[in-house]
ROSE-4610 file (N, C-alpha, C; in Angstrom, 1 decimal, always signed):
// ROSE-4610
residu = [M/M/M/K/K/K/H/H/H/L/L/L/I/I/I/T/T/T/S/S/S/A/A/A/M/M/M/W/W/W/I/I/I/A/A/A/R/R/R/I/I/I/M/M/M/G/G/G/F/F/F/I/I/I/G/G/G/A/A/A/F/F/F/A/A/A/V/V/V/V/V/V/A/A/A/M/M/M/M/M/M/L/L/L/H/H/H/I/I/I/S/S/S/L/L/L/D/D/D/V/V/V/A/A/A/L/L/L/R/R/R/N/N/N/V/V/V/F/F/F/R/R/R/I/I/I/S/S/S/M/M/M/N/N/N/T/T/T/V/V/V/P/P/P/E/E/E/I/I/I/V/V/V/A/A/A/R/R/R/Y/Y/Y/Y/Y/Y/M/M/M/T/T/T/A/A/A/L/L/L/A/A/A/F/F/F/L/L/L/P/P/P/L/L/L/G/G/G/W/W/W/L/L/L/E/E/E/L/L/L/R/R/R/R/R/R/Q/Q/Q/M/M/M/I/I/I/S/S/S/V/V/V/E/E/E/L/L/L/I/I/I/D/D/D/F/F/F/A/A/A/L/L/L/S/S/S/D/D/D/R/R/R/M/M/M/R/R/R/R/R/R/L/L/L/S/S/S/D/D/D/I/I/I/M/M/M/V/V/V/M/M/M/L/L/L/I/I/I/A/A/A/A/A/A/V/V/V/I/I/I/Y/Y/Y/S/S/S/F/F/F/L/L/L/A/A/A/W/W/W/T/T/T/N/N/N/W/W/W/D/D/D/K/K/K/A/A/A/I/I/I/S/S/S/E/E/E/T/T/T/R/R/R/V/V/V/G/G/G/T/T/T/L/L/L/V/V/V/E/E/E/I/I/I/A/A/A/T/T/T/Y/Y/Y/K/K/K/M/M/M/P/P/P/V/V/V/W/W/W/H/H/H/S/S/S/F/F/F/Y/Y/Y/F/F/F/A/A/A/P/P/P/V/V/V/G/G/G/F/F/F/T/T/T/L/L/L/A/A/A/A/A/A/V/V/V/V/V/V/A/A/A/A/A/A/L/L/L/L/L/L/A/A/A/V/V/V/G/G/G/Y/Y/Y/A/A/A/V/V/V/P/P/P/S/S/S/L/L/L/G/G/G/N/N/N/K/K/K/L/L/L/D/D/D/E/E/E/A/A/A/N/N/N/T/T/T]
num = [1/1/1/2/2/2/3/3/3/4/4/4/5/5/5/6/6/6/7/7/7/8/8/8/9/9/9/10/10/10/11/11/11/12/12/12/13/13/13/14/14/14/15/15/15/16/16/16/17/17/17/18/18/18/19/19/19/20/20/20/21/21/21/22/22/22/23/23/23/24/24/24/25/25/25/26/26/26/27/27/27/28/28/28/29/29/29/30/30/30/31/31/31/32/32/32/33/33/33/34/34/34/35/35/35/36/36/36/37/37/37/38/38/38/39/39/39/40/40/40/41/41/41/42/42/42/43/43/43/44/44/44/45/45/45/46/46/46/47/47/47/48/48/48/49/49/49/50/50/50/51/51/51/52/52/52/53/53/53/54/54/54/55/55/55/56/56/56/57/57/57/58/58/58/59/59/59/60/60/60/61/61/61/62/62/62/63/63/63/64/64/64/65/65/65/66/66/66/67/67/67/68/68/68/69/69/69/70/70/70/71/71/71/72/72/72/73/73/73/74/74/74/75/75/75/76/76/76/77/77/77/78/78/78/79/79/79/80/80/80/81/81/81/82/82/82/83/83/83/84/84/84/85/85/85/86/86/86/87/87/87/88/88/88/89/89/89/90/90/90/91/91/91/92/92/92/93/93/93/94/94/94/95/95/95/96/96/96/97/97/97/98/98/98/99/99/99/100/100/100/101/101/101/102/102/102/103/103/103/104/104/104/105/105/105/106/106/106/107/107/107/108/108/108/109/109/109/110/110/110/111/111/111/112/112/112/113/113/113/114/114/114/115/115/115/116/116/116/117/117/117/118/118/118/119/119/119/120/120/120/121/121/121/122/122/122/123/123/123/124/124/124/125/125/125/126/126/126/127/127/127/128/128/128/129/129/129/130/130/130/131/131/131/132/132/132/133/133/133/134/134/134/135/135/135/136/136/136/137/137/137/138/138/138/139/139/139/140/140/140/141/141/141/142/142/142/143/143/143/144/144/144/145/145/145/146/146/146/147/147/147/148/148/148/149/149/149/150/150/150/151/151/151/152/152/152/153/153/153/154/154/154/155/155/155/156/156/156/157/157/157/158/158/158/159/159/159/160/160/160/161/161/161/162/162/162/163/163/163/164/164/164/165/165/165/166/166/166/167/167/167/168/168/168/169/169/169/170/170/170/171/171/171/172/172/172]
x = [-7.6/-8.3/-8.8/-9.2/-9.8/-8.7/-7.4/-6.3/-6.0/-6.1/-6.0/-7.0/-8.3/-9.4/-9.2/-8.8/-8.6/-7.5/-6.4/-5.2/-5.5/-6.2/-6.6/-7.5/-8.5/-9.4/-8.6/-7.7/-6.9/-6.0/-5.4/-4.5/-5.3/-6.5/-7.4/-7.8/-8.2/-8.7/-7.6/-6.3/-5.2/-4.9/-5.0/-4.8/-5.9/-7.1/-8.2/-8.0/-7.5/-7.1/-6.0/-5.0/-3.9/-4.4/-5.4/-6.0/-6.8/-7.5/-8.2/-7.2/-6.1/-5.1/-4.5/-4.4/-3.9/-4.8/-6.1/-7.0/-6.9/-6.8/-6.6/-5.3/-4.2/-2.9/-2.8/-3.5/-3.5/-4.3/-5.4/-6.2/-5.3/-4.7/-3.9/-2.7/-2.0/-0.9/-1.2/-2.3/-2.8/-3.2/-3.9/-4.4/-3.2/-2.2/-1.0/-0.3/-0.2/+0.4/-0.4/-1.7/-2.5/-2.4/-2.4/-2.3/-0.9/+0.1/+1.5/+1.6/+1.0/+1.2/+0.4/-0.8/-1.6/-1.2/-0.7/-0.4/+1.0/+2.0/+3.4/+4.1/+3.3/+3.9/+5.0/+4.9/+5.8/+5.1/+5.8/+5.2/+6.0/+5.3/+6.0/+5.9/+7.0/+7.1/+6.8/+6.9/+6.8/+5.3/+4.4/+3.0/+2.4/+2.4/+1.7/+2.3/+3.6/+4.2/+3.9/+3.9/+3.6/+2.2/+1.3/-0.2/-0.4/+0.2/+0.0/+0.7/+1.9/+2.7/+2.4/+2.1/+1.9/+0.5/-0.1/-1.5/-2.5/-2.5/-3.5/-3.4/-2.1/-1.9/-2.2/-1.9/-2.2/-3.8/-4.4/-5.9/-6.6/-6.0/-6.6/-6.4/-5.2/-4.9/-5.0/-4.5/-4.4/-5.8/-6.9/-8.2/-8.9/-8.3/-9.0/-9.4/-8.5/-8.9/-10.0/-9.9/-11.0/-12.3/-12.3/-13.6/-14.1/-13.3/-13.7/-14.2/-13.6/-14.0/-15.4/-15.6/-16.9/-17.9/-17.5/-18.4/-19.0/-18.1/-18.5/-17.9/-17.4/-16.9/-18.2/-18.0/-19.1/-19.5/-20.8/-21.2/-22.5/-22.6/-23.8/-24.5/-25.7/-26.4/-27.6/-27.3/-28.3/-29.3/-28.9/-29.9/-30.0/-29.4/-29.4/-30.8/-31.7/-33.1/-33.7/-33.3/-33.9/-33.2/-32.1/-31.3/-31.8/-31.7/-32.0/-30.9/-31.1/-30.0/-28.7/-28.9/-27.7/-26.9/-27.7/-27.0/-26.4/-27.1/-26.5/-25.2/-25.2/-24.0/-22.9/-23.2/-22.2/-21.7/-22.6/-22.3/-21.3/-21.6/-20.7/-19.3/-19.3/-18.0/-17.2/-17.8/-17.1/-16.7/-17.5/-17.1/-15.9/-15.9/-14.8/-13.5/-13.6/-12.5/-11.9/-12.8/-12.3/-11.6/-12.2/-11.6/-10.3/-10.2/-8.9/-7.8/-8.2/-7.2/-6.8/-7.7/-7.4/-6.5/-6.9/-6.1/-4.7/-4.6/-3.3/-2.4/-3.0/-2.3/-1.8/-2.7/-2.3/-1.3/-1.4/-0.4/+1.0/+1.0/+2.2/+2.9/+2.2/+2.8/+3.3/+2.5/+2.9/+4.1/+4.2/+5.4/+6.6/+6.5/+7.7/+8.0/+7.0/+7.3/+7.9/+7.4/+7.9/+9.3/+9.6/+11.0/+12.0/+11.5/+12.4/+12.6/+11.6/+11.7/+12.6/+12.6/+13.4/+14.9/+15.1/+16.5/+17.1/+16.2/+16.6/+16.7/+15.9/+15.9/+15.2/+14.0/+13.2/+13.1/+13.4/+13.4/+12.6/+12.0/+11.4/+12.1/+12.5/+13.2/+12.2/+12.3/+11.4/+12.4/+12.4/+13.3/+14.7/+15.3/+16.6/+16.7/+15.5/+15.4/+15.1/+15.7/+15.4/+14.7/+13.4/+12.6/+12.5/+12.9/+12.7/+11.3/+10.8/+9.4/+9.3/+10.3/+10.3/+9.4/+9.3/+8.5/+7.1/+6.6/+5.1/+4.7/+5.6/+5.3/+4.8/+5.0/+4.6/+3.2/+2.5/+1.1/+0.2/+0.4/-0.5/-0.3/+0.9/+1.0/+0.6/+0.8/+0.3/-1.2/-1.9/-3.3/-3.9/-3.3/-3.8/-3.6/-2.5/-2.2/-3.2/-3.4/-4.4/-5.8/-6.2/-7.5/-7.6/-6.5/-6.6/-6.8/-6.1/-6.2/-7.7/-8.2/-9.6/-10.6/-10.4/-11.3/-11.3/-10.1/-10.0/-10.7/-10.5/-11.1/-12.7/-13.1/-14.6/-15.1/-14.4/-14.8/-14.9/-13.9/-14.0/-15.1/-15.4/-16.5/-17.8/-18.0/-19.2/-19.4/-18.3/-18.3/-18.6/-18.0/-18.1/-18.8/-20.1/-20.9/-20.4/-19.8/-19.3/-18.1/-17.3/-16.2/-16.7/-17.8/-18.5/-19.0/-19.5/-20.0/-18.9/-17.7/-16.6/-16.1/-16.2/-15.9/-16.9/-18.1/-19.2/-18.9/-18.6/-18.3/-17.0/-16.0/-14.8/-15.0/-16.0/-16.3/-17.1/-17.7/-18.5/-17.6]
y = [+2.4/+2.2/+0.8/+0.2/-1.1/-2.1/-1.9/-2.8/-2.7/-1.5/-1.3/-2.0/-1.9/-2.6/-4.1/-4.6/-6.0/-6.5/-5.7/-6.1/-6.1/-5.1/-5.0/-6.1/-6.5/-7.6/-8.9/-9.2/-10.4/-10.5/-9.4/-9.4/-9.6/-8.9/-9.0/-10.5/-11.1/-12.5/-13.4/-13.2/-14.0/-13.9/-12.7/-12.4/-13.1/-13.1/-13.8/-15.3/-15.8/-17.3/-17.6/-16.7/-16.9/-16.9/-16.0/-16.0/-17.3/-17.8/-19.0/-20.2/-20.2/-21.2/-21.2/-20.0/-19.8/-20.5/-20.4/-21.1/-22.6/-23.1/-24.6/-25.0/-24.3/-24.7/-24.6/-23.6/-23.5/-24.7/-25.0/-26.2/-27.5/-27.7/-28.9/-28.9/-27.8/-27.7/-27.9/-27.3/-27.5/-29.0/-29.5/-30.9/-31.9/-31.6/-32.5/-32.4/-31.2/-31.0/-31.7/-31.6/-32.3/-33.8/-34.3/-35.8/-36.3/-35.6/-36.0/-36.0/-35.0/-34.8/-36.0/-36.3/-37.3/-38.7/-39.0/-40.3/-40.7/-39.8/-40.1/-39.3/-38.4/-37.6/-36.7/-36.3/-35.3/-34.0/-32.9/-31.6/-30.8/-30.1/-29.2/-27.8/-27.3/-26.1/-24.8/-24.9/-23.7/-23.4/-24.3/-24.1/-22.9/-22.5/-21.3/-20.0/-20.0/-18.8/-18.7/-19.9/-19.9/-19.5/-20.0/-19.7/-18.2/-17.7/-16.3/-15.3/-15.6/-14.7/-14.8/-16.0/-16.2/-16.4/-17.5/-17.9/-16.8/-16.4/-15.4/-14.0/-13.6/-12.3/-12.3/-13.4/-13.6/-13.6/-14.3/-14.4/-13.1/-12.3/-11.0/-9.9/-9.9/-8.7/-8.9/-10.0/-10.2/-10.1/-10.6/-10.6/-9.2/-8.2/-6.9/-6.3/-6.3/-5.8/-6.5/-7.9/-8.7/-8.4/-8.3/-7.9/-6.6/-5.6/-4.3/-4.4/-5.1/-5.2/-5.9/-6.9/-7.5/-6.8/-5.7/-4.9/-5.7/-6.5/-7.3/-6.9/-5.7/-5.1/-4.7/-4.7/-4.3/-2.8/-2.6/-1.2/-0.9/+0.3/+0.7/+1.8/+1.5/+2.4/+2.9/+3.9/+4.4/+5.2/+6.1/+7.0/+6.8/+5.8/+5.6/+5.5/+4.9/+4.8/+6.1/+7.2/+8.5/+9.4/+8.9/+9.7/+9.5/+10.5/+10.4/+9.6/+9.1/+8.4/+9.1/+10.4/+11.3/+11.4/+11.7/+11.8/+10.5/+9.4/+8.1/+7.8/+8.2/+8.0/+8.9/+10.1/+11.0/+10.5/+9.9/+9.3/+8.2/+7.3/+6.2/+6.6/+7.7/+8.2/+8.7/+9.5/+10.0/+8.9/+7.9/+6.7/+6.0/+5.8/+5.1/+5.9/+7.3/+8.1/+8.2/+8.2/+8.2/+6.8/+5.8/+4.4/+4.3/+4.9/+4.9/+5.6/+6.8/+7.6/+6.8/+6.2/+5.4/+4.2/+3.5/+2.3/+2.8/+3.9/+4.4/+4.7/+5.4/+5.7/+4.4/+3.5/+2.2/+1.5/+1.5/+0.9/+1.6/+2.9/+3.6/+3.3/+3.3/+3.0/+1.6/+0.7/-0.7/-1.1/-0.3/-0.5/-0.1/+1.0/+1.4/+0.4/-0.2/-1.2/-2.4/-2.9/-4.1/-3.9/-2.7/-2.5/-2.5/-1.8/-1.8/-3.2/-4.0/-5.4/-6.2/-5.9/-6.6/-6.3/-5.0/-4.5/-5.2/-5.3/-5.9/-7.4/-8.0/-9.4/-10.0/-9.6/-10.0/-11.5/-12.0/-13.5/-13.7/-14.9/-15.3/-16.5/-16.5/-17.6/-18.6/-19.8/-20.9/-22.0/-22.2/-23.3/-23.0/-23.9/-23.7/-23.2/-22.9/-22.5/-21.0/-20.4/-19.0/-19.0/-18.6/-18.6/-17.2/-17.0/-15.6/-15.4/-14.2/-13.8/-12.5/-11.9/-10.6/-10.6/-11.8/-11.9/-11.6/-12.0/-11.8/-10.4/-9.5/-8.1/-7.5/-8.2/-7.7/-8.0/-8.8/-9.1/-7.9/-7.2/-6.0/-4.9/-4.5/-3.4/-3.8/-5.1/-5.5/-5.5/-6.0/-6.0/-4.6/-3.7/-2.4/-1.6/-1.8/-1.1/-1.6/-2.8/-3.3/-2.8/-2.8/-2.3/-0.8/+0.0/+1.4/+1.6/+0.8/+0.9/+0.6/-0.5/-0.9/+0.1/+0.7/+1.7/+2.9/+3.3/+4.5/+4.2/+2.9/+2.5/+2.5/+2.1/+2.1/+3.5/+4.4/+5.8/+6.4/+6.1/+6.6/+5.9/+4.6/+3.9/+4.4/+4.9/+5.5/+6.9/+7.6/+8.9/+8.8/+7.8/+7.7/+6.3/+6.3/+5.1/+4.1/+4.6/+3.6/+2.8/+3.4/+2.7/+1.8/+2.3/+1.4/+0.2/+0.2/-1.0/-1.9/-1.4/-2.3/-3.0/-2.2/-2.8/-3.9/-3.7/-4.7/-6.0/-5.7/-6.8/-7.6/-6.9/-7.5/-8.4/-8.0/-8.6/-9.9/-10.1/-11.4/-12.5]
z = [-26.5/-25.3/-25.1/-26.3/-26.2/-25.8/-26.2/-25.8/-24.4/-23.8/-22.4/-21.6/-22.0/-21.4/-21.4/-22.6/-22.8/-21.9/-21.9/-21.1/-19.6/-19.2/-17.7/-17.4/-18.3/-18.0/-17.9/-18.8/-18.7/-17.5/-17.2/-16.0/-14.8/-14.7/-13.5/-13.4/-14.5/-14.5/-14.0/-14.5/-14.1/-12.6/-12.1/-10.7/-9.9/-10.4/-9.7/-9.6/-10.8/-10.8/-9.8/-9.7/-8.8/-7.4/-7.1/-5.7/-5.5/-6.5/-6.3/-6.1/-6.8/-6.7/-5.3/-4.7/-3.4/-2.3/-2.6/-1.7/-1.7/-2.9/-3.1/-2.5/-2.9/-2.4/-0.8/-0.3/+1.2/+1.8/+1.2/+1.7/+1.7/+0.5/+0.4/+1.3/+1.5/+2.3/+3.8/+4.3/+5.6/+5.8/+4.9/+5.0/+5.0/+4.2/+4.3/+5.6/+6.2/+7.5/+8.6/+8.5/+9.5/+9.4/+8.1/+7.9/+8.4/+8.0/+8.4/+10.0/+10.6/+12.0/+12.7/+12.3/+12.9/+12.6/+11.4/+11.0/+11.3/+11.0/+11.1/+12.2/+12.9/+13.9/+13.4/+12.2/+11.5/+11.4/+11.8/+11.7/+10.8/+9.9/+9.0/+9.6/+10.1/+10.9/+10.2/+8.9/+8.1/+7.6/+7.9/+7.4/+7.9/+9.2/+9.6/+8.9/+8.8/+8.1/+6.6/+6.0/+4.5/+4.3/+5.2/+5.0/+5.3/+6.4/+6.7/+5.7/+5.3/+4.5/+3.0/+2.5/+1.1/+0.7/+1.2/+0.7/+1.0/+2.3/+2.7/+2.1/+1.9/+1.3/-0.2/-0.9/-2.3/-2.4/-1.6/-1.6/-1.4/-0.4/-0.1/-1.1/-1.7/-2.5/-4.0/-4.5/-6.0/-6.7/-6.2/-6.9/-6.8/-6.2/-6.1/-7.4/-8.4/-9.7/-10.4/-10.2/-10.8/-10.2/-8.9/-8.2/-8.6/-8.7/-9.2/-10.6/-11.5/-12.9/-13.0/-12.2/-12.2/-11.3/-10.7/-9.9/-8.7/-8.1/-7.0/-5.6/-5.6/-4.3/-3.5/-2.2/-1.4/-1.6/-1.8/-2.0/-1.2/-0.8/-0.1/-1.0/-1.4/-2.3/-1.5/-0.6/+0.3/-0.4/-1.3/-1.9/-3.4/-4.0/-5.4/-6.0/-5.2/-5.8/-6.0/-5.3/-5.4/-6.5/-7.0/-8.0/-9.4/-10.2/-11.6/-12.2/-13.5/-14.2/-14.3/-14.6/-14.8/-13.5/-12.4/-11.1/-10.6/-10.9/-10.5/-11.3/-12.6/-13.3/-12.8/-12.4/-11.8/-10.5/-9.7/-8.4/-8.7/-9.7/-10.0/-10.4/-11.2/-11.7/-10.5/-9.6/-8.4/-7.5/-7.3/-6.4/-7.0/-8.3/-9.0/-9.0/-9.1/-9.0/-7.6/-6.6/-5.2/-4.9/-5.4/-5.2/-5.9/-7.1/-7.8/-7.1/-6.5/-5.7/-4.5/-3.8/-2.6/-2.9/-3.9/-4.4/-4.8/-5.5/-5.9/-4.7/-3.7/-2.5/-1.8/-1.6/-1.0/-1.8/-3.1/-4.0/-3.8/-3.8/-3.7/-2.4/-1.3/+0.0/+0.1/-0.5/-0.4/-1.3/-2.4/-3.3/-2.5/-1.8/-1.0/+0.0/+0.7/+1.7/+1.1/+0.0/-0.7/-1.1/-1.7/-2.1/-0.9/+0.2/+1.4/+2.0/+2.0/+2.5/+1.6/+0.3/-0.6/-0.4/-0.2/+0.1/+1.4/+2.4/+3.7/+3.6/+2.7/+2.6/+3.8/+4.1/+5.3/+5.4/+6.5/+6.8/+8.1/+8.2/+9.4/+10.0/+11.2/+11.8/+12.4/+11.9/+12.4/+12.8/+14.1/+14.7/+14.3/+13.4/+12.9/+11.5/+10.9/+9.5/+9.4/+8.5/+8.2/+6.8/+6.8/+5.6/+5.1/+3.8/+3.2/+3.0/+3.4/+3.1/+2.4/+2.0/+1.4/+0.1/-0.6/-1.8/-1.6/-0.4/-0.1/+0.0/+0.2/+0.3/-1.0/-2.1/-3.4/-3.8/-3.1/-3.4/-3.2/-2.1/-1.9/-2.9/-3.3/-4.2/-5.6/-6.0/-7.3/-7.4/-6.3/-6.2/-6.2/-5.4/-5.3/-6.6/-7.3/-8.6/-9.6/-9.7/-10.7/-10.4/-9.1/-8.7/-9.0/-8.9/-9.2/-10.7/-11.5/-13.0/-13.4/-12.8/-13.1/-12.7/-11.5/-11.0/-11.9/-12.3/-13.2/-14.6/-15.1/-16.3/-16.2/-15.0/-14.8/-14.7/-14.1/-14.1/-15.5/-16.3/-17.7/-18.4/-18.1/-18.7/-18.4/-17.1/-16.7/-17.4/-17.6/-18.2/-19.7/-20.3/-21.8/-22.0/-22.3/-22.4/-23.4/-24.5/-25.5/-24.9/-24.1/-23.4/-22.3/-21.7/-20.7/-21.3/-22.5/-23.2/-23.4/-23.8/-24.0/-22.7/-21.6/-20.3/-20.0/-20.3/-20.0/-20.9/-22.2/-23.1/-22.6/-22.2/-21.7/-20.4/-19.7/-18.4/-18.6/-19.7/-19.9/-20.4]
């Protein structure tokens, strides 16, 4: 179990770094396009498609597991203050299990979509250029799959405190 926790932590961290890299790459790409357009009157026609299809999707989906592992997803704790420690732990287990099920469903449907887009070889026509974009359909299922695994591990961690301590150690 410790190897699974360590592997999930490293994969989640790598995906978080890829998401951060997407932000920097997007900023540099857009800045280059603006500079070229204003200084040399040269426009890179593919920038909007690359930003929308690659950078934004990588940024939105790949860090999901990392955010779950760090417990930085948005949460509403409306009645947690009134719950006993045991009920709060049970509530946390249920929330993580529900999250794992939802992430799994989203991963399953997005894997199906990614595979079908790969078979078709989805392209976007930009002026006289056909840019393949089927690769970008894999960001969502990878992110949701990792988030589902992390949510399930967190549920187990809340249920078994010794494993929860390993998750906390892996997170630091």
